C-alpha positions as CSV (number, residue, x, y, z in Angstrom):
1,M,76.4,27.5,152.8
2,S,79.8,29.2,153.1
3,R,83.3,28.1,152.2
4,Y,86.3,28.5,154.4
5,L,90.0,27.6,154.3
6,L,91.8,26.9,157.6
7,D,95.2,28.5,158.2
8,T,97.6,25.9,159.5
9,H,97.5,27.1,163.1
10,T,93.6,27.1,162.9
11,F,93.7,23.5,161.7
12,L,95.9,22.6,164.6
13,Y,93.6,24.4,167.0
14,C,90.8,22.2,165.7
15,L,92.8,19.2,166.6
16,F,94.6,20.1,169.8
17,G,93.5,23.5,171.1
18,V,89.8,23.9,170.5
19,D,89.7,26.3,173.5
20,K,91.8,28.7,171.4
21,L,89.0,29.1,168.9
22,S,86.2,31.6,169.5
23,P,82.7,30.2,170.0
24,G,81.6,31.8,166.6
25,C,84.5,30.2,164.9
26,K,83.8,26.8,166.4
27,D,80.2,27.1,165.2
28,I,81.2,27.9,161.7
29,I,83.7,25.0,161.6
30,T,81.3,22.5,163.0
31,D,78.3,23.6,160.9
32,P,77.6,20.8,158.4
33,E,76.2,23.4,156.0
34,N,79.7,25.0,155.6
35,D,82.5,23.6,153.5
36,I,85.7,23.6,155.5
37,F,88.9,23.1,153.5
38,V,92.3,22.0,154.6
39,S,94.9,22.6,152.0
40,S,97.8,20.3,151.0
41,V,99.8,23.4,152.0
42,N,98.7,22.9,155.6
43,L,99.9,19.3,155.7
44,W,103.1,20.3,153.9
45,E,103.9,22.9,156.5
46,I,103.0,20.6,159.4
47,S,105.2,17.8,157.9
48,I,108.2,20.1,157.4
49,K,107.9,21.5,160.9
50,K,107.5,18.0,162.3
51,S,110.5,16.7,160.4
52,I,112.8,19.5,161.9
53,G,111.5,19.0,165.4
54,K,109.5,22.3,165.6
55,L,106.1,20.6,165.9
56,Q,104.6,17.4,167.2
57,A,101.7,16.1,165.2
58,P,100.1,12.7,164.4
59,E,101.5,10.7,161.5
60,D,98.3,10.3,159.4
61,M,97.0,13.8,159.0
62,V,95.0,12.8,155.9
63,S,92.9,10.5,157.9
64,I,92.3,13.2,160.5
65,V,91.2,15.6,157.8
66,E,88.7,13.0,156.6
67,E,87.5,12.1,160.1
68,K,86.8,15.7,160.8
69,G,84.7,16.0,157.7
70,F,87.0,18.6,156.2
71,L,87.6,18.8,152.4
72,G,91.1,18.5,150.9
73,L,92.3,21.3,148.7
74,P,95.2,20.5,146.4
75,I,97.6,23.1,144.9
76,S,96.7,23.7,141.3
77,L,98.8,24.9,138.4
78,E,96.8,28.1,138.5
79,D,97.6,28.5,142.2
80,G,101.3,28.2,141.4
81,Q,101.2,30.8,138.7
82,S,99.0,33.2,140.7
83,I,101.8,33.7,143.2
84,L,103.3,36.0,140.6
85,D,100.4,38.4,141.0
86,L,100.5,38.5,144.8
87,P,102.3,41.5,146.4
88,L,105.1,40.6,148.7
89,L,103.5,41.7,152.0
90,H,104.0,38.4,153.7
91,K,107.2,36.4,153.4
92,D,105.8,33.1,154.7
93,P,105.6,30.9,151.5
94,F,102.9,28.7,153.1
95,D,100.6,31.6,154.0
96,R,101.2,33.2,150.5
97,M,100.0,30.0,148.9
98,L,97.0,29.8,151.2
99,I,96.1,33.4,150.2
100,V,96.3,32.5,146.5
101,Q,94.2,29.4,147.0
102,A,91.6,31.3,149.0
103,K,91.4,33.9,146.2
104,N,91.3,31.4,143.4
105,N,88.6,29.3,145.1
106,K,86.5,32.1,146.7
107,L,87.2,30.9,150.2
108,T,87.4,32.8,153.5
109,I,90.6,32.1,155.4
110,I,90.1,31.5,159.1
111,T,93.3,32.8,160.7
112,N,94.9,34.8,163.6
113,D,97.7,35.9,161.3
114,K,98.0,39.7,161.3
115,V,99.4,40.0,157.8
116,I,97.0,37.8,155.8
117,P,94.1,40.3,156.2
118,T,96.2,43.0,154.5
119,Y,95.8,41.2,151.2
120,D,92.7,41.4,149.0
121,V,91.3,38.2,150.5
122,K,88.3,37.4,152.8
123,T,89.4,36.5,156.3
124,M,87.8,35.7,159.6
125,S,89.5,35.7,163.0
126,A,89.9,32.3,164.6
127,S,89.8,33.6,168.1
């Protein structure tokens, strides 16, 4: 069993653009032996972008996470404090928190972001 954290765009691909995921990535995400996490950071980012008109998404994202069999990952106090130890290679606050959560919880981030892999964190390409 392996443990993965979906970047926000990867989570959205799972919902609306499965064709954007590589076959290997789809296999990992759908394998019931793997733990696939969706962070509260993902839903926070989606909600903000939805509220300012940059994104269309369903209202009840929590139910969708549960229906897909994904596991929720809340932001912990340790996560908030660990941001201080993260070098400022990436200015996106959502991605920075996902990096911290992945490191603190020993998760591999599934992403297409080009900056995230420059951190000391396990990553896997979504496409």
